[in-house]
C-alpha positions in Angstrom: 10.5 -8.0 1.3 7.3 -8.4 -0.7 4.6 -5.9 -1.7 1.5 -7.1 0.2 -2.0 -6.1 -0.8 -5.3 -6.8 1.0 -8.7 -5.9 -0.2 -11.9 -4.9 1.7 -15.2 -4.4 -0.2 -17.5 -3.4 2.6 -17.0 0.3 3.1 -19.6 3.0 3.7 -19.7 6.6 2.6 -20.3 9.6 4.8 -21.3 12.9 3.1 -21.5 15.9 5.4 -22.4 19.5 4.9 -20.8 21.6 7.7 -23.2 24.1 9.2 -23.1 27.4 7.4 -21.4 26.0 4.4 -22.7 24.7 1.0 -19.8 22.4 0.0 -20.0 18.7 1.0 -17.3 16.8 2.9 -16.8 13.2 1.8 -15.5 10.3 3.9 -15.2 6.6 3.5 -15.3 4.3 6.5 -14.9 0.6 7.1 -12.6 -2.3 8.1 -9.2 -1.4 6.6 -7.0 -4.0 8.3 -7.6 -7.4 9.9 -5.5 -9.5 12.3 -5.4 -13.1 13.5 -7.6 -14.4 10.7 -6.7 -16.2 7.4 -7.7 -13.8 4.7 -8.7 -14.8 1.1 -5.1 -14.4 0.1 -4.1 -17.1 2.6 -2.2 -14.7 4.9 -2.4 -14.2 8.6 -1.3 -11.0 10.4 -0.5 -11.7 14.0 -2.1 -8.9 16.2 1.2 -8.2 18.0 2.8 -7.3 14.6 -0.3 -5.5 13.4 -0.7 -3.4 16.5 3.0 -2.4 16.5 2.9 -1.3 12.9 -0.5 0.6 13.2 1.0 2.5 16.2 4.0 3.5 14.1 1.8 4.4 11.1 -0.5 6.4 13.3 2.3 8.4 15.0 4.3 9.0 11.8 1.6 9.4 9.3 -2.0 9.9 10.6 -1.1 12.3 13.4 1.1 14.4 11.0 -1.6 14.5 8.3 0.5 12.5 5.8 -1.4 9.2 5.8 -2.3 9.4 2.1 -4.0 6.9 -0.2 -4.4 6.7 -3.9 -7.1 6.0 -6.4 -6.4 2.7 -8.2 -4.0 -0.2 -7.9 -0.4 1.2 -7.5 2.3 -1.4 -8.2 4.9 -0.1 -5.8 5.2 0.8 -2.1 5.7 4.5 -3.0 3.0 7.0 -2.5 2.5 9.0 -5.7 1.4 12.4 -4.7 0.0 13.2 -8.1 -2.5 10.3 -7.6 -3.5 11.0 -4.0 -7.3 11.0 -3.5 -7.8 10.9 0.2 -6.2 11.2 3.7 -6.7 8.6 6.4 -7.8 10.3 9.5 -8.0 7.4 12.0 -7.7 3.7 12.6 -9.7 2.4 15.5 -9.2 -1.1 17.0 -12.4 -3.1 17.2 -11.7 -6.7 18.2 -9.0 -7.9 15.7 -10.1 -5.3 13.1 -8.9 -1.8 12.5 -11.8 0.4 11.3 -10.5 3.3 9.3 -11.9 6.6 8.3 -10.6 8.6 5.4 -11.4 12.1 4.1 -11.7 12.5 0.4 -9.5 15.4 -0.7 -10.2 18.1 -3.3 -7.3 16.8 -5.5 -7.9 15.8 -9.1 -8.3 12.1 -8.2 -10.2 13.0 -5.1 -12.8 14.8 -7.2 -13.1 11.6 -9.3 -13.9 9.7 -6.1 -16.5 12.3 -5.0 -18.1 12.0 -8.4 -18.1 8.2 -8.2 -19.8 8.4 -4.8 -22.4 10.8 -6.0 -23.2 8.4 -8.9 -23.6 5.5 -6.5 -20.4 3.6 -7.4 -19.4 0.5 -5.3 -15.9 1.3 -4.1 -13.5 -0.7 -1.9 -10.3 -0.3 0.0 -7.0 -1.9 -0.5 -4.2 -1.7 2.1 -0.6 -1.7 0.7 2.4 -2.7 2.7 5.8 -4.4 2.7 7.0 -7.4 4.6 8.4 -10.9 4.7 6.2 -14.0 4.6 6.7 -17.4 6.3 4.9 -20.4 4.8 3.2 -22.8 7.2 2.5 -26.5 6.6 -1.1 -25.8 5.9 -0.3 -23.4 3.1 -1.0 -20.3 5.1 1.5 -17.5 4.9 2.4 -15.8 8.2 3.3 -12.1 8.0 6.6 -11.4 9.8 7.8 -8.7 12.1 9.3 -6.5 9.4 5.8 -5.6 8.1 5.5 -1.9 7.2 2.4 -0.1 5.9 2.8 2.2 2.9 -0.9 3.1 3.2 -3.7 1.7 5.2 -6.0 2.1 2.2 -6.1 2.9 -1.5 -9.5 3.3 -3.0 -10.4 0.7 -5.7 -13.4 0.1 -7.8 -12.9 -3.6 -8.3 -11.3 -5.1 -5.2 -11.7 -8.7 -6.3 -10.6 -8.6 -9.9 -6.9 -7.9 -9.7 -6.0 -10.5 -7.0 -4.3 -12.9 -9.4 -2.4 -10.1 -11.1 -1.3 -8.6 -7.9 0.0 -11.9 -6.5 1.7 -12.9 -9.7 3.3 -9.7 -10.7 3.2 -6.9 -8.1 3.9 -9.2 -5.1 6.4 -11.2 -7.1 8.9 -8.4 -6.9 11.5 -8.1 -4.2 11.9 -4.7 -2.5 14.6 -3.3 -0.2 14.5 -0.3 2.1 17.4 2.0 1.0 18.0 5.6 2.2 14.5 6.0 3.5 12.6 4.6 0.5 11.8 1.2 -1.1 13.5 0.3 -4.3 13.3 -2.9 -6.3 15.8 -5.5 -5.3 17.4 -5.7 -8.8 18.5 -2.1 -8.4 20.3 -3.1 -5.2 21.8 -6.1 -7.0 23.3 -3.8 -9.6 24.9 -1.8 -6.9 26.4 -4.9 -5.3 27.7 -6.2 -8.6 29.4 -2.9 -9.5 30.8 -2.6 -6.0 32.4 -6.1 -6.2 34.0 -5.5 -9.5 37.8 -4.7 -9.7 38.9 -1.3 -11.0 40.1 -2.6 -14.4 36.7 -4.1 -15.2 34.6 -1.3 -13.4 33.8 0.8 -16.4 32.7 -2.3 -18.4 30.5 -3.5 -15.5 28.9 -0.1 -15.2 28.2 0.0 -18.9 26.7 -3.5 -18.8 24.5 -2.8 -15.8 23.3 0.5 -17.3 22.4 -1.2 -20.5 20.4 -3.9 -18.6 18.6 -1.2 -16.7 17.6 0.6 -19.9 16.2 -2.7 -21.3 14.0 -3.1 -18.3 12.4 0.3 -18.4 11.6 0.2 -22.2 
């Protein structure tokens, strides 16, 4: 499975002051997800697949107040709680678009977002998911039925700039779903190689794979 990122630049801000309170409540709202249209990354999300995944994401994340998003461009499908800036509160279907609304949280990164909004910054939203892609004859990539959202929207300051980097590096990695979380495929490959090694050579294989792993994280 590939890490899949899509960017939306047109979001609006909602700043509310509840009656009787002095503190402001910040929201961002806009099109978070789009189906049945070739996006600028050359991908198409069939609505049948999009609807099924949004229903799962809503039930398992939004309704349980765990639909988090981060500030910046995370390079993995994992939600890093120390970087969470907002919570997605709803995804409403409008035509073939899902319009999302997210509340900015009072976390360290959420406070940065609030300050950026107060200063008039132009922010965007980037969805982050996992899935397989099937190339069509016209060069379009069709998102397959194993598509799974990590978050319906991270907050980004420069939605357009990192496209090439994301496609070339982040989306170039292969990921697998193991024990309830995504890990890079080379970790799974290590497991397979060790498991297929005979007992005599097992210690040597473990040492080699561990050494290779250390090289990658340096």
